[in-house]
C-alpha positions in Angstrom: 115.5 110.6 20.2 119.0 109.9 21.4 120.8 111.7 24.2 122.8 113.9 21.8 119.7 115.4 20.2 117.6 115.7 23.4 117.5 119.2 24.8 117.2 120.0 28.5 114.1 122.0 28.9 113.9 124.8 31.4 110.8 125.0 33.5 109.6 128.0 35.5 109.2 127.7 39.2 105.5 128.4 38.8 105.2 125.5 36.3 107.1 123.2 38.7 104.7 124.1 41.6 101.6 123.6 39.5 102.9 120.3 38.1 103.7 119.0 41.6 100.3 120.3 42.9 98.5 118.1 40.4 100.0 115.1 42.3 100.2 116.4 45.8 96.9 118.3 46.0 94.7 116.8 43.4 96.0 113.3 43.9 96.8 112.5 40.3 99.3 109.8 39.3 102.7 111.4 38.6 103.1 109.5 35.3 99.7 110.6 34.1 100.2 114.2 35.2 103.6 114.4 33.4 102.1 112.9 30.2 99.3 115.4 30.3 101.8 118.2 30.7 104.0 116.9 27.9 107.0 116.3 30.1 109.1 113.3 31.2 107.6 111.5 34.2 111.1 111.1 35.6 111.5 114.9 35.8 108.2 115.3 37.7 109.1 112.4 40.1 112.5 114.0 40.7 110.8 117.3 41.7 108.4 115.5 43.9 111.1 113.5 45.6 113.2 116.6 46.2 110.1 118.3 47.8 109.7 115.3 50.2 106.6 113.8 48.6 106.1 110.0 48.9 103.5 107.9 47.2 100.4 107.2 49.3 101.1 103.5 49.5 104.7 104.4 50.8 103.3 106.4 53.7 103.1 104.5 57.0 100.6 105.2 59.7 103.4 106.7 61.8 103.3 110.1 63.6 101.9 113.1 61.8 104.3 115.7 60.6 104.6 118.9 62.5 104.9 121.1 59.4 101.6 123.0 58.8 102.0 122.6 55.0 102.6 118.9 55.3 99.5 118.6 57.6 97.4 120.5 55.1 98.5 118.2 52.3 97.8 115.1 54.5 94.3 116.4 55.3 93.6 117.1 51.6 94.9 113.6 50.8 92.7 112.0 53.4 89.6 114.0 52.3 90.2 112.7 48.7 90.5 109.2 50.0 87.2 109.5 52.0 85.4 110.9 49.0 86.6 108.0 46.8 85.7 105.4 49.4 82.2 106.9 49.8 81.8 106.8 46.0 82.9 103.2 45.9 80.5 102.3 48.7 77.6 103.9 46.8 78.5 101.9 43.7 78.6 98.7 45.7 75.2 99.5 47.2 73.7 100.0 43.8 75.3 96.9 42.3 74.0 94.8 45.3 70.5 96.1 44.8 70.7 95.5 41.0 71.9 91.9 41.4 69.5 91.2 44.2 66.7 92.3 41.8 68.1 90.1 39.0 68.0 87.0 41.2 64.3 87.3 42.1 
């Protein structure tokens, strides 16, 4: 589709918030979230950037933000990360036990 036939789609404020929450709160990748919503990833990334969101790997271990909303988002992000790491640890434990049993 060329630029002359592409239509600028209007999104409601509620849709924008829900789309950004998929990334900020649920931890989904912006490109995947945008694809699932049937929208351009660049649009979702623009909204996120305007809202002050940065990718996890872009976040330094600097001082915590003072904004309560930003703190809540940071806590939710860290809780997701802990959950994922605990799951990975369990998988590694099971794999170690499996391969230790195979070598006997």
